[in-house]
Every structure is written in C-alpha cells, then in structure tokens.
BAGUBA-428644 format. One record per residue (C-alpha): residue number from 1; residue in one letter; y, x, z. Coordinates in nm, 2 decimals. Layout:
BEGIN
REC   resi   resn        y        x        z
REC    NUM      A        Y        X        Z
...
END
This chain:
BEGIN
REC   resi   resn        y        x        z
REC      1      M    -7.77    -9.38    -3.35
REC      2      A    -7.44    -9.23    -3.29
REC      3      E    -7.44    -8.93    -3.10
REC      4      H    -7.15    -8.91    -2.79
REC      5      A    -7.00    -8.66    -2.51
REC      6      K    -7.22    -8.71    -2.19
REC      7      D    -6.92    -8.74    -1.99
REC      8      L    -6.83    -9.09    -2.22
REC      9      T    -7.19    -9.28    -2.14
REC     10      P    -7.17    -9.61    -1.99
REC     11      G    -7.31    -9.72    -1.65
REC     12      D    -7.67    -9.85    -1.62
REC     13      E    -7.76   -10.23    -1.66
REC     14      D    -7.74   -10.48    -1.33
REC     15      T    -8.13   -10.57    -1.29
REC     16      F    -8.24   -10.92    -1.20
REC     17      A    -8.48   -11.02    -0.87
REC     18      D    -8.70   -11.30    -0.93
REC     19      T    -8.75   -11.40    -0.62
REC     20      G    -8.69   -11.71    -0.31
REC     21      S    -8.61   -12.07    -0.40
REC     22      V    -8.43   -12.23    -0.74
REC     23      A    -8.11   -12.28    -0.44
REC     24      D    -8.08   -11.88    -0.29
REC     25      Q    -8.17   -11.69    -0.65
REC     26      A    -7.88   -11.96    -0.80
REC     27      A    -7.71   -11.80    -0.56
REC     28      K    -7.78   -11.37    -0.59
REC     29      L    -7.73   -11.43    -0.97
REC     30      T    -7.39   -11.55    -0.86
REC     31      A    -7.32   -11.28    -0.65
REC     32      E    -7.41   -11.06    -0.96
REC     33      I    -7.20   -11.25    -1.21
REC     34      P    -7.03   -10.96    -1.45
REC     35      A    -6.67   -11.00    -1.56
REC     36      P    -6.71   -11.22    -1.86
REC     37      V    -6.58   -11.08    -2.17
REC     38      E    -6.35   -11.19    -2.36
REC     39      P    -6.39   -11.18    -2.74
REC     40      Q    -6.11   -11.09    -2.97
REC     41      P    -6.00   -11.28    -3.29
REC     42      E    -6.02   -11.02    -3.55
REC     43      A    -6.48   -10.97    -3.47
REC     44      T    -6.63   -11.13    -3.73
REC     45      Q    -6.37   -11.04    -3.98
REC     46      V    -6.48   -10.64    -3.94
REC     47      R    -6.74   -10.55    -4.22
REC     48      P    -7.00   -10.34    -4.15
REC     49      V    -6.93    -9.96    -4.19
REC     50      P    -7.18    -9.82    -4.44
REC     51      R    -7.45    -9.50    -4.35
REC     52      I    -7.12    -9.22    -4.31
REC     53      S    -7.19    -8.94    -4.06
REC     54      I    -6.79    -8.93    -3.89
REC     55      D    -6.69    -8.68    -3.62
REC     56      C    -6.42    -8.80    -3.41
REC     57      F    -6.17    -8.50    -3.20
REC     58      C    -5.99    -8.68    -2.88
REC     59      D    -5.69    -8.52    -2.68
REC     60      N    -5.67    -8.81    -2.44
REC     61      P    -6.02    -8.93    -2.24
REC     62      D    -5.89    -9.31    -2.29
REC     63      T    -5.90    -9.24    -2.69
REC     64      G    -6.24    -9.09    -2.68
REC     65      T    -6.39    -9.39    -2.42
REC     66      T    -6.23    -9.61    -2.69
REC     67      L    -6.40    -9.46    -2.98
REC     68      Q    -6.69    -9.40    -2.76
REC     69      R    -6.68    -9.83    -2.73
REC     70      A    -6.61    -9.85    -3.14
REC     71      A    -6.92    -9.64    -3.21
REC     72      D    -7.16    -9.82    -2.99
REC     73      D    -7.01   -10.17    -3.20
REC     74      R    -7.28   -10.34    -3.40
REC     75      R    -7.06   -10.23    -3.73
REC     76      L    -7.14    -9.91    -3.68
REC     77      S    -7.45    -9.92    -3.60
REC     78      R    -7.54    -9.78    -3.93
REC     79      T    -7.31    -9.38    -3.91
REC     80      H    -7.35    -9.04    -3.75
REC     81      T    -7.03    -9.12    -3.50
REC     82      T    -6.99    -8.75    -3.30
REC     83      I    -6.72    -8.79    -3.03
REC     84      Y    -6.54    -8.43    -2.93
REC     85      M    -6.28    -8.34    -2.67
REC     86      G    -6.00    -8.21    -2.86
REC     87      G    -5.78    -8.18    -3.14
REC     88      I    -5.62    -8.07    -3.47
REC     89      D    -5.69    -7.72    -3.33
REC     90      A    -6.03    -7.80    -3.20
REC     91      A    -6.11    -7.99    -3.56
REC     92      I    -5.99    -7.68    -3.74
REC     93      D    -6.25    -7.41    -3.50
REC     94      H    -6.51    -7.63    -3.53
REC     95      Y    -6.51    -7.64    -3.90
REC     96      D    -6.50    -7.27    -3.95
REC     97      S    -6.87    -7.21    -3.98
REC     98      R    -6.95    -7.58    -4.08
REC     99      A    -6.95    -7.82    -4.31
REC    100      T    -6.79    -8.11    -4.29
REC    101      P    -6.86    -8.52    -4.27
REC    102      N    -6.73    -8.81    -4.46
REC    103      L    -6.51    -8.87    -4.18
REC    104      I    -6.30    -8.64    -3.97
REC    105      V    -6.05    -8.83    -3.72
REC    106      V    -5.82    -8.61    -3.50
REC    107      E    -5.58    -8.73    -3.23
REC    108      T    -5.26    -8.56    -3.18
REC    109      R    -4.91    -8.59    -3.01
REC    110      D    -4.77    -8.31    -3.14
REC    111      P    -4.42    -8.30    -3.30
REC    112      K    -4.41    -8.38    -3.74
REC    113      V    -4.41    -8.03    -3.82
REC    114      D    -4.70    -7.89    -3.61
REC    115      I    -4.90    -8.22    -3.69
REC    116      L    -4.84    -8.17    -4.02
REC    117      D    -4.90    -7.77    -4.02
REC    118      G    -5.25    -7.86    -3.88
REC    119      L    -5.37    -8.10    -4.11
REC    120      E    -5.29    -7.84    -4.42
REC    121      R    -5.46    -7.58    -4.20
REC    122      L    -5.82    -7.85    -4.12
REC    123      A    -5.74    -7.94    -4.53
REC    124      E    -5.83    -7.53    -4.63
REC    125      R    -6.18    -7.65    -4.47
REC    126      C    -6.22    -7.97    -4.59
REC    127      D    -6.47    -8.10    -4.85
REC    128      A    -6.32    -8.27    -5.11
REC    129      Q    -6.46    -8.59    -5.02
REC    130      T    -6.40    -8.60    -4.67
REC    131      K    -6.19    -8.83    -4.53
REC    132      V    -5.93    -8.84    -4.25
REC    133      I    -5.81    -9.09    -4.02
REC    134      V    -5.48    -8.93    -3.74
REC    135      I    -5.42    -9.12    -3.43
REC    136      G    -5.11    -9.05    -3.30
REC    137      G    -4.86    -9.21    -3.01
REC    138      S    -4.54    -9.24    -3.22
REC    139      N    -4.45    -9.56    -3.41
REC    140      D    -4.31    -9.33    -3.70
REC    141      I    -4.21    -9.47    -4.02
REC    142      V    -4.12    -9.13    -4.17
REC    143      L    -4.42    -8.93    -4.02
REC    144      Y    -4.64    -9.27    -4.18
REC    145      R    -4.53    -9.21    -4.53
REC    146      E    -4.53    -8.82    -4.53
REC    147      L    -4.92    -8.81    -4.39
REC    148      M    -5.00    -9.04    -4.70
REC    149      R    -4.85    -8.78    -4.91
REC    150      A    -5.09    -8.54    -4.68
REC    151      G    -5.41    -8.70    -4.81
REC    152      V    -5.44    -8.90    -4.47
REC    153      S    -5.65    -9.19    -4.55
REC    154      D    -5.40    -9.41    -4.24
REC    155      Y    -5.26    -9.34    -3.92
REC    156      L    -5.31    -9.55    -3.56
REC    157      I    -5.09    -9.58    -3.30
REC    158      A    -5.25    -9.53    -3.03
REC    159      P    -5.36    -9.71    -2.75
REC    160      L    -5.57    -9.90    -2.98
REC    161      S    -5.83   -10.11    -2.98
REC    162      P    -6.20   -10.00    -3.07
REC    163      L    -6.16   -10.29    -3.39
REC    164      Q    -5.88   -10.16    -3.51
REC    165      F    -6.04    -9.82    -3.50
REC    166      I    -6.37   -10.04    -3.68
REC    167      D    -6.13   -10.18    -3.92
REC    168      S    -5.97    -9.90    -4.01
REC    169      I    -6.23    -9.75    -4.11
REC    170      S    -6.42   -10.00    -4.25
REC    171      S    -6.13   -10.08    -4.51
REC    172      L    -6.19    -9.72    -4.67
REC    173      Y    -6.57    -9.78    -4.76
REC    174      V    -6.61   -10.11    -4.79
REC    175      D    -6.47   -10.28    -5.13
REC    176      P    -6.15   -10.51    -5.07
REC    177      N    -6.28   -10.68    -5.36
REC    178      A    -6.60   -10.80    -5.25
REC    179      A    -6.71   -11.15    -5.23
REC    180      P    -6.70   -11.24    -4.80
REC    181      I    -7.01   -11.17    -4.67
REC    182      G    -7.17   -11.50    -4.48
REC    183      K    -7.16   -11.52    -4.08
REC    184      V    -7.56   -11.51    -3.95
REC    185      I    -7.56   -11.68    -3.63
REC    186      V    -7.89   -11.62    -3.46
REC    187      F    -8.08   -11.87    -3.24
REC    188      V    -8.34   -11.72    -2.96
REC    189      G    -8.54   -11.93    -2.70
REC    190      A    -8.50   -11.74    -2.36
REC    191      K    -8.82   -11.85    -2.28
REC    192      G    -9.15   -12.02    -2.51
REC    193      G    -9.15   -12.39    -2.56
REC    194      A    -8.76   -12.46    -2.49
REC    195      G    -8.73   -12.59    -2.86
REC    196      A    -8.49   -12.34    -3.04
REC    197      S    -8.62   -12.42    -3.36
REC    198      T    -8.58   -12.77    -3.35
REC    199      V    -8.21   -12.72    -3.25
REC    200      A    -8.17   -12.42    -3.50
REC    201      H    -8.25   -12.66    -3.77
REC    202      N    -8.11   -12.94    -3.61
REC    203      V    -7.73   -12.75    -3.59
REC    204      G    -7.79   -12.58    -3.97
REC    205      W    -7.87   -12.94    -4.10
REC    206      L    -7.51   -13.13    -3.90
REC    207      I    -7.34   -12.74    -4.05
REC    208      S    -7.48   -12.81    -4.43
REC    209      E    -7.40   -13.26    -4.39
REC    210      E    -7.11   -13.33    -4.18
REC    211      V    -6.89   -12.95    -4.23
REC    212      E    -7.01   -12.94    -4.52
REC    213      D    -7.08   -12.55    -4.57
REC    214      D    -7.36   -12.37    -4.79
REC    215      V    -7.64   -12.30    -4.52
REC    216      T    -7.94   -12.14    -4.53
REC    217      I    -8.18   -12.12    -4.28
REC    218      V    -8.39   -11.79    -4.23
REC    219      D    -8.72   -11.86    -4.07
REC    220      F    -8.85   -11.49    -3.89
REC    221      D    -9.13   -11.63    -3.66
REC    222      V    -9.39   -11.57    -4.05
REC    223      A    -9.72   -11.71    -3.87
REC    224      F    -9.62   -11.97    -3.69
REC    225      G    -9.28   -12.09    -3.81
REC    226      T    -9.17   -12.44    -3.85
REC    227      A    -8.87   -12.47    -4.11
REC    228      G    -9.10   -12.56    -4.33
REC    229      L    -9.26   -12.90    -4.14
REC    230      D    -8.96   -13.00    -4.01
REC    231      F    -8.73   -12.96    -4.35
REC    232      N    -9.10   -13.11    -4.54
REC    233      Q    -9.11   -12.84    -4.79
REC    234      E    -9.41   -12.64    -4.90
REC    235      P    -9.23   -12.34    -5.04
REC    236      P    -9.53   -12.10    -5.24
REC    237      Q    -9.32   -11.84    -5.19
REC    238      G    -9.11   -11.74    -4.86
REC    239      V    -8.97   -11.51    -4.56
REC    240      S    -9.31   -11.26    -4.57
REC    241      D    -9.26   -11.19    -4.92
REC    242      A    -8.89   -11.11    -4.84
REC    243      L    -8.97   -10.92    -4.56
REC    244      A    -9.30   -10.69    -4.76
REC    245      S    -9.06   -10.55    -5.00
REC    246      P    -8.71   -10.53    -4.86
REC    247      E    -8.59   -10.33    -5.16
REC    248      R    -8.68   -10.53    -5.41
REC    249      L    -8.50   -10.90    -5.30
REC    250      D    -8.14   -10.94    -5.52
REC    251      D    -7.98   -11.26    -5.59
REC    252      V    -8.23   -11.34    -5.77
REC    253      L    -8.54   -11.30    -5.62
REC    254      L    -8.35   -11.46    -5.31
REC    255      D    -8.35   -11.80    -5.56
REC    256      R    -8.70   -11.79    -5.61
REC    257      L    -8.74   -11.75    -5.28
REC    258      L    -8.55   -12.03    -5.06
REC    259      A    -8.70   -12.36    -5.06
REC    260      K    -8.38   -12.58    -5.21
REC    261      C    -8.31   -12.88    -4.88
REC    262      T    -8.01   -13.05    -4.98
REC    263      D    -7.70   -12.96    -5.21
REC    264      H    -7.56   -12.78    -4.93
REC    265      L    -7.90   -12.67    -4.78
REC    266      N    -8.12   -12.40    -4.88
REC    267      V    -8.45   -12.30    -4.65
REC    268      L    -8.63   -11.92    -4.63
REC    269      A    -8.97   -12.04    -4.47
REC    270      A    -9.25   -11.83    -4.34
REC    271      P    -9.55   -11.91    -4.46
REC    272      A    -9.73   -12.03    -4.13
REC    273      A   -10.06   -11.83    -4.23
REC    274      L   -10.28   -11.58    -4.03
REC    275      D   -10.56   -11.48    -4.31
REC    276      R   -10.30   -11.12    -4.29
REC    277      D   -10.20   -10.83    -4.07
REC    278      M    -9.89   -10.79    -4.15
REC    279      E    -9.70   -10.47    -4.02
REC    280      I    -9.34   -10.48    -4.11
REC    281      D    -9.06   -10.24    -4.09
REC    282      P    -8.78   -10.29    -3.86
REC    283      S    -8.52   -10.20    -4.11
REC    284      A    -8.62   -10.52    -4.34
REC    285      Y    -8.56   -10.74    -4.14
REC    286      E    -8.16   -10.59    -4.13
REC    287      S    -8.20   -10.59    -4.47
REC    288      V    -8.31   -10.93    -4.57
REC    289      L    -8.04   -11.09    -4.40
REC    290      D    -7.75   -10.85    -4.54
REC    291      V    -7.89   -10.98    -4.88
REC    292      V    -7.87   -11.33    -4.80
REC    293      R    -7.56   -11.33    -4.62
REC    294      Q    -7.38   -11.22    -4.97
REC    295      S    -7.51   -11.56    -5.11
REC    296      C    -7.41   -11.81    -4.83
REC    297      P    -7.13   -11.85    -4.58
REC    298      V    -7.35   -11.96    -4.27
REC    299      V    -7.67   -11.81    -4.25
REC    300      I    -7.90   -11.94    -3.91
REC    301      V    -8.22   -11.69    -3.80
REC    302      D    -8.41   -11.89    -3.67
REC    303      L    -8.61   -11.56    -3.41
REC    304      P    -8.93   -11.61    -3.22
REC    305      H    -8.98   -11.53    -2.88
REC    306      V    -9.04   -11.22    -2.88
REC    307      W    -8.91   -10.90    -2.75
REC    308      S    -8.94   -10.64    -3.01
REC    309      A    -8.72   -10.35    -3.16
REC    310      W    -8.66   -10.54    -3.49
REC    311      A    -8.61   -10.88    -3.27
REC    312      K    -8.35   -10.66    -3.04
REC    313      Q    -8.21   -10.54    -3.29
REC    314      V    -8.15   -10.88    -3.46
REC    315      L    -7.98   -11.03    -3.19
REC    316      V    -7.74   -10.71    -3.16
REC    317      A    -7.62   -10.76    -3.53
REC    318      A    -7.54   -11.12    -3.53
REC    319      D    -7.21   -11.28    -3.57
REC    320      E    -7.34   -11.53    -3.29
REC    321      V    -7.56   -11.53    -3.10
REC    322      V    -7.72   -11.84    -2.87
REC    323      L    -7.95   -11.89    -2.62
REC    324      V    -8.13   -12.19    -2.61
REC    325      T    -8.31   -12.28    -2.29
REC    326      S    -8.46   -12.48    -2.06
REC    327      P    -8.31   -12.62    -1.72
REC    328      D    -8.57   -12.42    -1.49
REC    329      L    -8.61   -12.14    -1.29
REC    330      A    -8.73   -11.91    -1.58
REC    331      G    -8.51   -12.04    -1.86
REC    332      L    -8.25   -11.95    -1.58
REC    333      R    -8.35   -11.59    -1.51
REC    334      N    -8.43   -11.51    -1.92
REC    335      T    -8.11   -11.65    -2.02
REC    336      K    -7.93   -11.46    -1.75
REC    337      N    -8.13   -11.12    -1.84
REC    338      L    -8.05   -11.17    -2.22
REC    339      A    -7.73   -11.26    -2.18
REC    340      D    -7.63   -10.99    -1.99
REC    341      L    -7.86   -10.78    -2.20
REC    342      L    -7.59   -10.85    -2.49
REC    343      V    -7.26   -10.84    -2.31
REC    344      L    -7.32   -10.50    -2.29
REC    345      A    -7.49   -10.44    -2.67
REC    346      R    -7.20   -10.58    -2.76
REC    347      P    -6.91   -10.53    -2.58
REC    348      N    -6.64   -10.59    -2.89
REC    349      D    -6.79   -10.93    -2.99
REC    350      A    -6.79   -11.27    -2.82
REC    351      P    -7.09   -11.28    -2.52
REC    352      P    -7.41   -11.54    -2.63
REC    353      R    -7.34   -11.95    -2.66
REC    354      I    -7.61   -12.11    -2.34
REC    355      V    -7.74   -12.45    -2.49
REC    356      L    -7.96   -12.61    -2.25
REC    357      N    -8.28   -12.83    -2.38
REC    358      Q    -8.47   -13.11    -2.36
REC    359      C    -8.26   -13.24    -2.04
REC    360      G    -8.35   -13.52    -1.82
REC    361      L    -8.71   -13.45    -1.85
REC    362      P    -8.88   -13.75    -1.65
REC    363      K    -9.00   -13.63    -1.31
REC    364      R    -8.94   -13.30    -1.38
REC    365      P    -8.69   -13.12    -1.08
REC    366      E    -8.37   -12.96    -1.32
REC    367      I    -8.08   -12.73    -1.21
REC    368      L    -7.79   -12.95    -1.31
REC    369      A    -7.61   -12.76    -1.60
REC    370      K    -7.29   -12.65    -1.36
REC    371      D    -7.52   -12.45    -1.09
REC    372      F    -7.72   -12.27    -1.45
REC    373      A    -7.35   -12.21    -1.55
REC    374      D    -7.26   -12.09    -1.16
REC    375      A    -7.57   -11.87    -1.16
REC    376      V    -7.58   -11.69    -1.51
REC    377      G    -7.17   -11.64    -1.54
REC    378      R    -7.14   -11.80    -1.89
REC    379      D    -7.07   -12.15    -1.99
REC    380      V    -7.34   -12.37    -2.10
REC    381      I    -7.14   -12.53    -2.46
REC    382      A    -7.45   -12.81    -2.51
REC    383      N    -7.65   -13.02    -2.31
REC    384      V    -7.96   -13.16    -2.53
REC    385      P    -8.09   -13.47    -2.34
REC    386      F    -8.45   -13.50    -2.40
REC    387      D    -8.54   -13.81    -2.62
REC    388      A    -8.92   -13.78    -2.72
REC    389      M    -8.91   -14.08    -2.93
REC    390      L    -8.60   -13.96    -3.18
REC    391      F    -8.70   -13.56    -3.13
REC    392      G    -9.11   -13.70    -3.23
REC    393      T    -9.04   -13.89    -3.49
REC    394      A    -8.76   -13.68    -3.64
REC    395      A    -9.07   -13.39    -3.68
REC    396      N    -9.33   -13.59    -3.78
REC    397      N    -9.12   -13.75    -4.07
REC    398      G    -8.99   -13.42    -4.15
REC    399      Q    -8.64   -13.53    -4.10
REC    400      M    -8.33   -13.42    -3.88
REC    401      V    -8.25   -13.64    -3.58
REC    402      G    -7.92   -13.70    -3.72
REC    403      E    -8.12   -13.88    -4.05
REC    404      L    -8.23   -14.07    -3.80
REC    405      K    -7.95   -14.21    -3.56
REC    406      A    -7.66   -14.01    -3.60
REC    407      D    -7.51   -14.18    -3.28
REC    408      A    -7.78   -14.07    -3.06
REC    409      K    -7.68   -13.88    -2.81
REC    410      P    -7.91   -13.56    -2.86
REC    411      T    -7.67   -13.58    -3.24
REC    412      E    -7.32   -13.56    -3.08
REC    413      E    -7.45   -13.29    -2.87
REC    414      L    -7.59   -13.12    -3.14
REC    415      R    -7.30   -13.20    -3.41
REC    416      N    -7.02   -13.04    -3.15
REC    417      L    -7.22   -12.75    -3.15
REC    418      A    -7.25   -12.72    -3.52
REC    419      Q    -6.83   -12.75    -3.49
REC    420      T    -6.81   -12.48    -3.27
REC    421      L    -7.03   -12.22    -3.44
REC    422      T    -6.83   -12.30    -3.71
REC    423      G    -6.50   -12.37    -3.56
REC    424      R    -6.45   -12.66    -3.82
REC    425      K    -6.48   -13.03    -3.78
REC    426      A    -6.69   -13.33    -3.96
REC    427      A    -6.56   -13.41    -4.30
REC    428      M    -6.39   -13.73    -4.33
REC    429      K    -6.68   -13.91    -4.54
REC    430      Q    -6.39   -14.16    -4.72
REC    431      K    -6.54   -14.53    -4.72
REC    432      P    -6.58   -14.71    -5.02
REC    433      G    -6.21   -14.94    -5.05
REC    434      V    -6.22   -15.36    -5.15
REC    435      L    -6.13   -15.26    -5.49
REC    436      S    -6.47   -15.06    -5.58
REC    437      K    -6.65   -15.32    -5.38
REC    438      L    -6.55   -15.53    -5.63
REC    439      V    -6.66   -15.33    -5.93
REC    440      G    -6.99   -15.25    -5.77
REC    441      R    -7.06   -15.66    -5.76
REC    442      K    -6.91   -15.65    -6.10
REC    443      S    -7.13   -15.39    -6.25
END
C-alpha cells in the first residue's frame, strides 16, 4: 500500500440514502451526481509497475497532489510510495542516515548549475541500484542532455499528469521488448440475478467470433459458476486449480486448464462443486489474471455478486469495468454506490460502463433508461431487452444468443457493447461469389 503525506489525503466518499419513492430517490441521486471523470486516452496502454519502493520530494504542492493521485492509481498499487515536501536539498538531508529506495523523484526549479550540483551531492548518498527522476519547470534540451549524462533516468516537465508520471516509472522497470498484455474487462452484477454472467459470456463470444480477437473468459464464481454450462463444456480442471496454486501457474499449466470452445475463445471455468471449502488467498486472483493476460489480448472476468477484499481488488485493477443491472430501485442504488466507489478508486481510468439488462419484463414496473442514467450520473451504454425464449433456449442448448439469432434485438445490443469495449467493429465476412458457388456445384 502507498503512503502519503497527511495534507494530501483525498475527501470522503458520497453517501446514499435508500428512502422515498423511485421518483424522489432519482431526484435525490441526481442532485448528488459527482462531476464525471474524463478518461485519458493513454490510460490502458500504461503497464503496471512491479513491487518497488519510491520516495518523492516535491517543491510545489500541486505536484505533490498529482503524485499522490498517481500513487493511488492501480498501476502503482504494488509499489511502496512515500511523498515528502521539499526538493533536492530535502532528499540529501533525508538520506544522510537512511538507505535509498529503488527510485527517488525530486522536483526542482533551481538554475541548471544548482540542479547538477545538488544531484551530484545526492548521488554520493545513493546506492548503485537507485534510479532518479527529476521534475523541473524548464523545457530545456541542453539541461535534459546534461541530466542524462549525469545518470538521471528521466526528466519530466511540470505540470504533468498522473499517467505521465506512471508511464515514466513503468518505462524504467518494464521490459520494452515484452509482449503486450491483454485487456482485462470485468463484468459484475450490481444486484443478484441481474444476468451479468450471461452478458459477459455473450459479449466474450461476440468479440471472439465477430471482432475476431482471441478471448479468454475467467469464471471467478468457484462454487456456482455457469461458464462451463453456457459453453457446453465440462473441463476436469479449471479456475479452482489455478487459484489453489497460483505460484505454479504458467503458460503450460494454463493451457491444460483452459477449455477450448472455438478457434478464438477459451474458458477458464469454475468447478461448481461444493464438496470442499476453498479458502483462497486474495492475492491469488491477481496472480492468475497476470498470467492469463500475458497469453491473450482480451480477458473477460465473470465476477460473482459478492463484496470482499479480493472482489474489490479485481474491480479496481481492471482495465474496464462493466456494471450489469436491472432497471429497478435496488439496481439503481447499488449501481450508483459501485460507480461512485470505482470512480474514486480509479481516478485515472474510464468510469465503469453501465448495462441495463432484462428490460421490458412483462408486468414489471421499470425505471426508464434515461431516468436511470440521470440518477446515476453515468450513461447507459447498452439496454438489453428481455427475451425469455431466446435466452432460455440458448442457455439450455449451451449456446450463445448470437448463434441462435444474429439479428435479434438483444444480440444487436450485445454486439454494440462488444464493439464499444474493444474499440473495433465486427470483421467483415466475405460472401461467396458466383464463381465459388459454381466450383462448389461442380465438385
């Protein structure tokens, strides 16, 4: 966990009152909507930083606030980060009687001669493995070159964004030749029975079949997971074996645990067995996802409707979060609570995506999608209509709705969701021409 100066702690989270009618509740929620956080375009391209210790010495309070926001980011969650006020001189005094960390970050607005002199005195106190990043206010190429010659790892110009700072650290500690890591998309139901698993599995199938990306679906509902059923798979091993011994998991073992559904789709299914109690270390979930995302460009996580330390960590660490809910008051309340928490916990990421599922259920009063979005303060990006025959038949047959009826309204909504999450359109399927038909008839 990162440590921060007391004067840099963030404010308290908003609370939610569960009283009043649907209209009154929506009005209260709308009045408490926090300002939306705009995602930064490079957010999902910055790699997580490994377990290192970082000391930051800031001259400017604004820079200190920026570095605190960076330290709170999921990509620095494994680091031990401490933020101090003061520049190079404060760092020199600090390490007179202390060992230096893996990385020292110093901010200075001093003249070039004083910067180089201060860094030389700081170097006398640094271990050989310690790296140094300098934050300055001058866009001076000559200064940059002299700092590089002096052994400084990077020079950043203030003001900077949290992601610029994280990217600079990541470039120092992550192998630039390493293979790209996959995008982790977590689906979770804002309330029980909202159909988050069904949405997750269908979106994963559509990405694999129509967008033609390789997809791995990870079912973390160890006791009651339905991924195996939905894809008509009964693997003898699965996610419970990976979670039981995450230190043994590598590409070879992962390949044995995966159930291959199509050319582009694999499932790490849950055993759905109750013959043994599983006490799983929360860090095991993170370890399993780290291995899976190194072997697949898209990882769909089917997260059960539970609230625990490991479930919260999986949500916070995800590249994308999809909240699946039903259009009723309980779904609205839980969606707002989850969305507000995730926006605060993931300040440098896109806000969670909201999907309304099972819409148009006969004889059930519903909150309209527009009113739901206004109350939560986030757009509803998919509105999946209720179709008992389509979804029931698909579930009983171990198929996806896109296999049964590609042009159905629910399929269209799920297809648009898949394209939104990947940023890619469905691959064009080339239709057979007249010549190919003639050749086929002749043969």
